Steps between C-alpha positions, in 0.01 A plus 500: 500500500735225380824459313543453127278228356288457814205677655349484847128465571301514824238227541232579756353156581210498746391163637215409730731471804794727412623756251845549356690735275766325294777643284548315173816560297451379142725469197537259204653231726435657839204463733572583863221546753561658841249564777507867597219499756242255635204597714199322653151507355270475801127529424287661769167372628260786571142491618388526137724216381850405383698779332844548342733751663564665163668808648744280689576316175555825313736616776692175455521565125644848558752361750599238244546750218714708735713193574529375143686805369508636143302292250399515135134408568256378764240223458228386741325164545271369774229252580183515290129594525514768774471873435486851642228758426579866432274805514487775237814662644694174490483445877474145635156407634598269786737205530457232230298197605698175539399216268459272804232731642157342534306767309453283190324217685182423305588747223594243231150355520358850442721541194410158362130588517574761230792335320521120545846368590532319167436826311736691728781252435455500124510881503809545719679165540555580868459235768248536776651645816280690747747790514510581126475876441167454324346357818668766714345777288155345520544468878597869517203618294315795663771546765599863568857439385407353163228761443759774566775345290620649174782251443588142590867400495628147556770484769814531282333772292414688820865494611606614151250787517639623832851485354422672169160670510404294191209254497481174306378139524760238411353218294638183665353610832181632339437151363457371856203734559276262301400795280745449209438295185817286472458471122503875435702623797237767560215560743190286461255789489191284451575299816575812705179665380288199597643512851479877542878547522620836368817437298561876489637455854806330350791697358615427140661161446877462487707203389829369639777721369284810458614825665314572825628849579801660666568536872348820637743766625374446856569126472848567367562724797370237745708221347809697402491353148652715226250550222324473283411141599242326279250251638439211259194275495600138559295184547349669803326187621789335683415163344530651152849624588592168662390294198699734273805402707457121470848394377374273224728417209395560139261226388460356851154362580446620854244550772557759770431532869518849647524425869458728797191590697317344204603222265414587140533189288458490126618552144588793276273502193442709189119502533249460785321175580141585592334162467245373747751233608751774580240694700400187692867441586524867610790603278556866425623681187695807611689719257879484510799680356524518119139400444530162668229328704571376851280190513512401864327395818526680833598277793519628857878457502736567788227713661403177678845471657531877564175497698607193697835661585313807621265288711795314654701819557780357285519745206882504521542132574437332164821299453450264798138441393608407146760260640233340719259488205762322287519224762120462526324216313422593140135554398371394842262799515387694192235766434375690196733802499268684258196476730321833564483422872867599529454851356434699818770567759506345846494155667675330207638198693149423622352533151765270356425245772128519421568451128711191579211353697266571208719295263515215752873539552697531821524843659851650529614500863797737492598818312749292300228257392268790412778656293551169315124479442504849346797431272369158389160659432652787302702256289182300440314817396791593268478154341126528447516851354787430260341179374164668449658800327664267247175317438290815462750680276594194295867555573757277672798617705842355576605712799351707781661833588449616859562871554434728795557447871412130489804438278707526820302218664694192391250258655205658317694495172594133535145403600364686198738312269394172660130583479509620139739231380695774322832675555471826693733795438490733801592868482520790490337578834460871417330430167244783521773760554708354217207503259427858606862603433524324164183660360643836598833411340335409171306826502827687550706345227596143595441293185333161499165327521347325802697182428828693485440669835410163653823351370687794657353399837599136444861607422537738793308342789555173688228241440447169680364193324296234684433163339187299591587211728181369658264222401214672310251251645528665843405839353212348304366345820535832685314679221210259527473588872438867417316472168162553670595859588337755270685770303429868563263535202123467523 
């Protein structure tokens, strides 16, 4: 617990490569965030495919709650689309399948034979991605696990269930399943029925700020936390929490980039955009905090660089590579960073080289040149997505906010400003955890709307501003070199 006027909240923030438990201390003019525990998230490849080590992640959560000390509430966010299946007794039926697993290959075409992609987009507003939960469920049809399942819980809801014994489905994450109507904020029962998906598998919907149970006595004993400790639903899709933490000022016209393993580039809207032009551009309409719409495009993000570092055996050697990349010629080699060919793990430097050949550009010769190619290509993809989002939504922006891990990458931030021709405000890096904490704080008595909590972040956290400095003609020429690449949609 905290002193007078402040409260302390634990943010469990699970990313695709690591998890962390953060302690957030919040008051009217106070917002301190401290890392209590960080742990790796290492998927495991089995003979049947790629799986999440969910028990290892849960162990990391318990260790983090033990380290964080007394708190007023706990909130949980994670990546989207993946889930665990429970039997009638609430026992887990196997490790959750990883979204990069190959089981959905060919499944979208099966779905489209029943529900054409145009109809699917109008019904849900969700972009085509082969790993969407809808496709995963169709791929799992008639499997022993799904036939035995009594409950499906998305990853953050599964962790919350183990902590509290209570089951629920948080709405911002549920919207990524491609089974929610973004206009009503409820399940699209007609769509699910046409595809033979049993919505009774899902627990009742929760919204950010709703109560999600209280830590079980056994969990309190394991973590040493004095109780009772409530668990509060937050924007449990980590992007929903990150967008809630964009430090925009009141009245500011902004675009956002949530950068990490993925780059999520887009706008915050009041209503979904489900036009055919939006579908063709492969923009998604995910539900956000306070009834907002996250109108965005998924871009492969720093996954490209993470995979290259792994291939080179240089995971802990990023700074020298960035320095070398800064000295490399600008826009010499560029690829389409949103191309589906970069989705699977493995052999990333070779795939980037092949993509450079396909665009007729020179192939990077060194790790530094490959790193520059990745960062130039990401900036180019950011430019394309933000420009298209403005066109499709009929809204212009004056500034781009970069939050998440990429906010620490000064070269990427400057290149994005140059590519977009707009100022970039970078920070906070731990946006998902901050958004998680602030939704909890509001649910537990901190006054203020979404704008007020964003202004609290802007007052209490260091931000770095990057002004565009390059000749836009160079970026326009680079875009023409990659414009033949196709988006992910069909």
